TORFIDREN-958987 format. One record per atom (N, C-alpha, C, O): x, y, z. Coordinates in steps of 0.2 Angstrom, whole numbers, padded with zeros to 4 digits, always signed. Example, Ala and Ser with C-alpha at 12.3 -4.5 7.8 and 13.67 -1.06 7.14 Angstrom:
<rs>
+0066-0028+0039 +0062-0022+0039 +0066-0016+0039 +0071-0017+0042 +0064-0011+0035 +0068-0005+0036 +0064+0000+0039 +0067+0006+0040 
</rs>
This chain:
<rs>
+0226-0269-0182 +0220-0267-0180 +0216-0266-0187 +0218-0262-0191 +0210-0269-0187 +0206-0268-0193 +0199-0266-0191 +0196-0269-0187 +0196-0261-0194 +0189-0259-0193 +0186-0258-0200 +0189-0257-0205 +0179-0258-0199 +0175-0258-0205 +0170-0253-0204 +0167-0253-0199 +0168-0248-0209 +0163-0243-0209 +0160-0243-0215 +0163-0244-0221 +0153-0241-0215 +0150-0240-0222 +0150-0233-0224 +0150-0228-0220 +0151-0232-0230 +0152-0225-0233 +0146-0221-0232 +0147-0215-0232 +0140-0224-0231 +0134-0220-0230 +0135-0216-0223 +0131-0212-0222 +0139-0218-0219 +0140-0215-0212 +0144-0209-0212 +0145-0206-0207 +0148-0208-0218 +0152-0202-0218 +0149-0195-0217 +0143-0195-0219 +0152-0190-0214 +0158-0190-0211 +0158-0194-0204 +0153-0194-0201 +0164-0196-0202 +0165-0199-0195 +0172-0199-0193 +0176-0197-0196 +0172-0200-0186 +0179-0200-0183 +0180-0207-0179 +0175-0209-0176 +0186-0210-0179 +0187-0216-0176 +0194-0215-0172 +0198-0212-0175 +0194-0217-0166 +0200-0217-0162 +0202-0223-0160 +0198-0228-0160 +0209-0224-0159 +0212-0230-0157 +0219-0229-0154 +0221-0223-0153 +0223-0234-0153 +0229-0233-0150 +0234-0238-0153 +0233-0244-0154 +0240-0236-0155 +0246-0240-0156 +0250-0241-0150 +0252-0237-0146 +0251-0248-0148 +0254-0250-0142 +0261-0252-0143 +0265-0253-0139 +0263-0253-0150 +0270-0255-0152 +0272-0252-0158 +0268-0249-0162 +0278-0253-0160 +0281-0249-0166 +0279-0252-0173 +0281-0249-0178 +0277-0258-0173 +0275-0261-0180 +0268-0262-0181 +0267-0266-0186 +0264-0259-0178 +0257-0260-0179 +0254-0256-0185 +0257-0251-0187 +0249-0258-0188 +0245-0255-0193 +0238-0254-0191 +0236-0258-0187 +0235-0249-0194 +0228-0248-0193 +0225-0248-0200 +0227-0244-0204 +0220-0252-0201 +0216-0253-0208 +0209-0251-0207 +0206-0255-0203 +0207-0246-0210 +0200-0244-0210 +0197-0246-0217 +0199-0243-0222 +0192-0251-0217 +0189-0253-0223 +0183-0249-0224 +0178-0250-0220 +0182-0245-0229 +0176-0241-0230 +0172-0244-0236 +0174-0243-0241 +0166-0247-0234 +0162-0250-0240 +0158-0245-0243 +0156-0240-0239 +0155-0246-0248 +0150-0242-0252 +0152-0235-0252 +0147-0231-0251 +0158-0234-0254 +0160-0227-0255 +0157-0224-0262 +0158-0228-0267 +0153-0219-0261 +0149-0217-0267 +0150-0209-0268 +0145-0206-0270 +0156-0206-0266 +0157-0199-0267 +0163-0198-0271 +0167-0203-0272 +0164-0192-0273 +0170-0190-0277 +0177-0190-0274 +0182-0190-0277 +0177-0189-0267 +0183-0188-0263 +0182-0190-0256 +0177-0190-0253 +0188-0192-0253 +0188-0194-0246 +0193-0189-0243 +0199-0188-0246 +0191-0185-0238 +0195-0180-0235 +0198-0184-0228 +0193-0185-0224 +0204-0185-0228 +0207-0190-0222 +0211-0185-0218 +0216-0182-0221 +0211-0186-0211 +0216-0182-0207 +0217-0187-0201 +0212-0190-0198 +0223-0186-0198 +0225-0190-0192 +0227-0185-0187 +0231-0180-0189 +0224-0186-0181 +0226-0181-0176 +0229-0186-0170 +0226-0190-0168 +0235-0184-0168 +0238-0188-0162 +0243-0184-0158 +0243-0178-0159 +0247-0187-0154 +0252-0183-0150 +0256-0179-0155 +0257-0182-0161 +0258-0173-0153 +0262-0169-0158 +0268-0173-0161 +0270-0172-0167 +0272-0177-0157 +0278-0181-0159 +0276-0188-0162 +0281-0191-0164 +0270-0189-0162 +0268-0196-0164 +0270-0197-0172 +0268-0193-0176 +0273-0202-0173 +0276-0204-0180 +0271-0208-0184 +0271-0214-0184 +0265-0205-0186 +0260-0209-0190 +0258-0205-0196 +0258-0199-0196 +0256-0209-0201 +0254-0206-0207 +0249-0211-0211 +0248-0217-0209 +0246-0208-0216 +0242-0213-0221 +0248-0216-0225 +0250-0213-0230 +0249-0222-0224 +0254-0226-0228 +0251-0228-0235 +0255-0226-0240 +0245-0230-0235 +0243-0232-0242 +0235-0232-0242 +0232-0231-0236 +0232-0231-0248 +0225-0232-0249 +0224-0237-0254 +0227-0237-0259 +0220-0242-0252 +0218-0247-0257 +0212-0245-0261 +0207-0244-0257 +0212-0246-0267 +0206-0244-0271 +0202-0250-0273 +0204-0256-0272 +0195-0249-0275 +0191-0255-0276 +0194-0260-0281 +0192-0265-0281 +0198-0257-0286 +0201-0262-0291 +0207-0266-0289 +0210-0270-0292 +0209-0265-0282 +0214-0269-0279 +0221-0265-0280 +0226-0267-0277 +0221-0259-0283 +0227-0255-0283 +0228-0251-0277 +0224-0250-0273 +0235-0250-0276 +0237-0246-0270 +0240-0239-0272 +0243-0239-0277 +0239-0234-0268 +0242-0228-0269 +0245-0225-0262 +0242-0227-0257 +0250-0222-0263 +0253-0219-0257 +0261-0220-0257 +0263-0222-0262 +0264-0217-0252 +0262-0215-0246 +0260-0208-0246 +0261-0204-0251 +0257-0206-0240 +0254-0199-0240 +0256-0196-0233 +0260-0199-0229 +0254-0190-0231 +0256-0187-0225 +0250-0188-0220 +0247-0193-0220 +0250-0184-0215 +0244-0185-0210 +0238-0183-0212 +0232-0184-0209 +0237-0179-0218 +0231-0178-0221 +0231-0178-0228 +0237-0177-0231 +0226-0180-0231 +0225-0181-0238 +0218-0180-0241 +0213-0182-0238 +0218-0176-0247 +0211-0176-0250 +0212-0181-0256 +0216-0180-0261 +0208-0187-0256 +0209-0192-0260 +0203-0193-0265 +0198-0194-0263 +0205-0192-0272 +0199-0193-0277 +0197-0200-0277 +0202-0204-0278 +0191-0201-0277 +0188-0208-0277 +0185-0209-0284 +0179-0207-0285 +0189-0211-0289 +0187-0212-0296 +0182-0217-0297 +0178-0217-0302 +0182-0222-0292 +0177-0228-0293 +0173-0229-0287 +0175-0227-0281 +0167-0231-0288 +0163-0233-0282 +0165-0240-0279 +0167-0244-0283 +0164-0241-0272 +0166-0247-0270 +0169-0246-0263 +0168-0242-0259 +0174-0251-0261 +0177-0252-0255 +0184-0249-0255 +0188-0251-0260 +0186-0244-0251 +0192-0241-0250 +0195-0243-0243 +0191-0243-0238 +0202-0244-0243 +0205-0246-0237 +0210-0240-0236 +0213-0238-0240 +0210-0237-0229 +0214-0232-0227 +0219-0236-0222 +0217-0238-0217 +0225-0236-0224 +0230-0240-0220 +0235-0235-0217 +0239-0231-0220 +0235-0235-0210 +0239-0230-0206 +0245-0234-0203 +0244-0240-0202 +0251-0231-0202 +0256-0234-0199 +0262-0229-0198 +0261-0223-0199 +0268-0232-0197 +0274-0228-0195 +0277-0225-0202 +0277-0229-0207 +0279-0219-0202 +0283-0216-0207 +0290-0219-0206 +0293-0217-0201 +0293-0222-0211 +0300-0224-0211 +0305-0218-0212 +0311-0219-0211 +0302-0212-0214 +0307-0207-0215 +0308-0203-0208 +0312-0198-0208 +0304-0204-0203 +0305-0201-0197 +0308-0206-0192 +0307-0212-0192 +0311-0204-0186 +0313-0208-0181 +0309-0209-0175 +0311-0213-0170 +0304-0204-0174 +0301-0204-0168 +0296-0210-0167 +0295-0214-0172 +0293-0211-0161 +0289-0217-0160 +0282-0216-0163 +0279-0210-0163 +0279-0221-0164 +0272-0221-0167 +0267-0223-0161 +0261-0223-0162 +0269-0225-0155 +0265-0227-0150 +0261-0221-0147 +0263-0215-0147 +0254-0223-0146 +0250-0218-0143 +0243-0218-0146 +0241-0222-0151 +0239-0214-0143 +0232-0213-0145 +0231-0209-0152 +0235-0204-0152 +0227-0210-0156 +0226-0206-0162 +0219-0206-0164 +0215-0210-0162 +0217-0201-0168 +0210-0200-0170 +0210-0199-0178 +0214-0195-0181 +0206-0204-0181 +0206-0203-0189 +0199-0200-0191 +0194-0203-0189 +0200-0195-0194 +0193-0192-0197 +0193-0193-0204 +0198-0191-0208 +0187-0195-0206 +0186-0196-0213 +0179-0192-0215 +0174-0193-0212 +0180-0188-0220 +0174-0184-0223 +0173-0186-0230 +0168-0183-0233 
</rs>
């Protein structure tokens, strides 16, 4: 699942659903021009989902993270937030979730 949003629209909330165990959700945020992204995921209590990685404008990746993260954005440009299953937990990732980015 890939979505794109403009950084000028921050803050915003996006909802979606994982229907199988190996899906990823990628939110590409273009034109990020702030010092920090505050990211949080809300889903079913047992839902096994987290911020797996964040891709920076220079192409480098950072992560893994938990269900919420305050991420310093040292460069302006496009950031990707990649959600998926945590391999450290055994529960299911299936279900509806809401991603909030501020």
